[in-house]
C-alpha positions in Angstrom: 0.2 0.1 0.2 2.5 2.5 1.2 4.6 2.0 -2.2 1.7 2.4 -4.2 0.8 5.8 -2.4 4.2 6.8 -3.2 3.9 5.8 -6.9 0.4 7.2 -7.6 1.9 10.5 -5.8 4.8 10.7 -8.2 3.0 9.8 -11.1 0.3 12.9 -10.2 3.6 15.1 -9.4 5.1 13.7 -13.2 1.2 14.8 -14.9 1.1 18.4 -12.6 4.9 19.2 -14.1 3.6 18.6 -17.7 1.0 21.0 -17.0 2.9 23.8 -15.6 0.7 23.2 -12.2 3.7 23.8 -9.5 1.3 23.7 -6.7 0.4 20.3 -7.7 3.6 19.2 -8.5 5.4 20.3 -5.0 1.9 19.5 -3.1 2.4 15.7 -4.6 6.7 15.9 -4.0 6.2 17.2 -0.2 3.9 14.5 0.7 6.0 11.7 -1.5 8.6 13.1 0.9 6.8 13.2 4.2 5.1 9.4 3.5 9.2 8.2 2.3 10.8 9.7 5.7 7.5 7.7 7.8 8.6 4.6 5.8 12.3 5.0 6.5 11.2 5.9 10.3 9.4 2.7 10.5 11.8 0.6 8.8 14.8 1.9 11.3 12.1 0.9 14.1 11.8 -2.4 12.9 15.7 -3.0 12.6 16.1 -1.7 16.5 13.6 -3.9 17.9 15.0 -7.0 16.2 18.3 -6.5 16.8 17.6 -8.1 20.4 16.8 -11.4 18.6 19.5 -11.2 15.6 22.2 -10.2 14.7 24.0 -10.4 10.9 26.6 -12.7 13.3 24.2 -14.8 14.4 23.4 -17.3 11.1 22.6 -16.7 7.3 19.1 -15.3 7.8 20.0 -12.8 10.3 23.4 -11.8 7.4 20.8 -11.6 4.5 18.1 -9.4 6.5 20.4 -6.7 7.8 22.2 -6.5 4.4 18.8 -6.2 2.5 17.4 -4.1 5.4 20.1 -1.6 5.0 20.7 -1.4 1.1 17.0 -0.6 0.6 17.1 2.8 3.6 20.1 3.6 1.7 18.3 4.2 -1.3 15.5 5.3 0.4 17.3 7.9 2.1 19.2 8.3 -1.4 15.6 8.9 -2.7 14.4 11.1 -0.3 17.5 13.6 -0.6 16.2 13.9 -4.7 13.1 14.6 -3.3 14.4 17.3 -1.0 17.0 18.8 -3.7 14.2 18.5 -6.7 11.5 20.6 -4.2 14.1 23.7 -3.7 14.7 23.6 -7.2 11.0 23.5 -8.4 9.9 26.1 -5.5 11.3 28.6 -7.8 10.5 27.6 -10.9 9.3 24.4 -13.3 11.3 24.2 -16.4 11.4 21.5 -18.9 14.9 20.4 -17.3 13.2 20.2 -13.9 10.4 18.2 -15.5 12.9 15.5 -16.8 14.0 15.7 -13.1 10.8 14.9 -11.9 10.5 12.0 -14.4 13.7 10.7 -13.6 13.5 11.0 -10.1 9.7 9.1 -10.5 11.5 6.0 -12.6 14.3 6.0 -9.6 11.3 5.3 -6.8 9.7 2.7 -9.3 13.1 1.1 -9.2 12.8 1.4 -5.3 9.4 0.1 -4.9 10.6 -3.0 -7.1 13.6 -3.4 -4.6 11.0 -3.2 -1.7 9.0 -6.0 -3.1 12.0 -8.2 -3.6 13.0 -7.4 0.1 9.7 -8.1 1.6 9.5 -11.3 -0.6 13.0 -12.5 0.6 12.6 -11.8 4.3 9.3 -13.5 4.3 10.4 -16.6 2.6 11.7 -18.4 5.0 8.5 -18.3 6.9 6.8 -20.3 4.6 
């Protein structure tokens, strides 16, 4: 649900950018930034709660779990930095160059969302 929500917001932002509607674009990118930051905070809290149960040194599952979670969190953090940068640029005005930035960052977030599915399936697979 969270991934589809962010992707939807970015799709709306891309359409708003094409139409030159800076306010809608800015609001959707800001909402996506807030959702992404909330997700990152919840993931960090989950890692903190799991730390007493197992560590990367406990077994192979622990190693894979932490590697995948931290790698995914790093990609989310990079996306949040990209969103922040884009918001600062769009605040002034929307140009064709910035429209390409919106589309490129939206594509990046689609990759991160697909990665989230892979990470989740990999983490859940031992429980099946």
